[in-house]
Phi, psi and omega in degrees: 000138179241124185228131175251124176249115187256123181232121177232007178231127184303325182291349179261358186301310182300320178296318179298317178300317178295322176302313180298313179303314182294321179294316178300319180296325181279325184206093183285004174258359180298144174268116186238133171237129175256105186258123184243130172214185185068231183273347191285339176303334178298338183284345182249021169285151180304320181295312182292320179297319178294317180299320181270005181056044182242004181301314181297321179298311182294319177298323176296318177300314180298323177297328177272016178064026172287128176276128176243116184241144177233148182282128177300318180299320179294318178302316180298313181297327181270001184051049177253128176280143175306331180293342180279346182282151175297141178304139178101347178275132184262144176258129176249151183302320183216122178297319180297316179294321179300316179298313180296318180299313181296323176295319178297328180277004175094011177288137170290144185252124174238135175230100182294000000 
């Protein structure tokens, strides 16, 4: 199973994290991508993850081969340097294009 979880609103972040946890619990072979654009790339900076006590959660997702992608355009708009992101998080040129591409590739789309 291939699942794309798209988050572009900070208030939906916790729900998205729970979605990922639940999917891993149901099927630890699922291919999961957590795609962040808009305001949400700020949530996966090392500083913010530590502040919210979510570093371990994200590292666990990465250990389970969850792809976490952030939009380059959003990083630029938010003035976030790629060096501020937690290791293992991938930058894609366009979050909107990434979402469309994954849907074209057969990923199920979830937007919490």
